[in-house]
C-alpha positions in Angstrom: -3.6 32.1 -21.2 -3.0 33.0 -17.5 0.2 31.9 -16.0 0.0 29.4 -13.2 1.9 29.4 -10.0 4.1 26.5 -9.0 1.7 26.0 -6.1 -1.1 25.0 -8.5 1.0 22.1 -10.0 0.4 18.9 -8.1 3.6 17.2 -6.7 4.7 14.0 -8.4 4.3 12.0 -5.2 0.7 12.9 -4.7 -0.6 15.3 -2.0 2.5 16.3 0.0 1.5 18.7 2.7 4.5 20.3 4.5 2.3 21.0 7.5 1.2 17.3 7.8 1.9 16.0 11.3 3.5 12.7 12.1 0.2 11.5 13.6 -1.7 12.3 10.4 0.9 10.5 8.3 0.6 7.4 10.6 -3.2 7.5 10.4 -3.1 7.7 6.6 -0.6 4.9 6.4 -2.6 2.7 8.8 -5.8 3.3 6.7 -3.8 2.3 3.5 -2.5 -0.9 5.1 -6.0 -1.8 6.4 -7.4 -1.3 2.9 -4.5 -3.3 1.4 -5.1 -6.2 3.8 -8.9 -6.1 3.0 -8.2 -6.2 -0.7 -5.8 -9.2 -0.3 -8.3 -11.0 1.8 -11.0 -10.4 -0.9 -8.6 -11.7 -3.6 -7.9 -14.8 -1.5 -11.6 -15.5 -1.2 -12.3 -15.0 -4.9 -9.3 -17.0 -6.1 -8.7 -19.8 -3.6 -6.4 -21.8 -5.9 -4.0 -18.8 -6.4 -4.1 -18.1 -2.7 -3.2 -21.7 -1.8 -0.3 -21.6 -4.3 0.9 -18.3 -2.8 0.8 -19.8 0.7 2.8 -22.9 -0.4 5.4 -20.7 -2.1 5.7 -18.6 1.0 6.1 -21.7 3.2 8.8 -23.0 0.9 10.6 -19.7 1.0 10.5 -19.7 4.8 11.7 -23.3 5.0 14.7 -22.6 2.8 15.6 -19.2 4.4 18.8 -19.4 6.4 19.1 -17.3 9.6 
């Protein structure tokens, strides 16, 4: 079996590129957050009862939160 370099082994946190710029990281994060919001909106449309219960729980948390 041929020996592998450490560079061929994927990092545990995914694709970590040391040359990645801050702007690229922000773009990737923005895309992830957009997709997450889209998935949450889809779940809310598909399961309206669960979405309503989640809204009520959030409202209760906000009412009982002390500044």
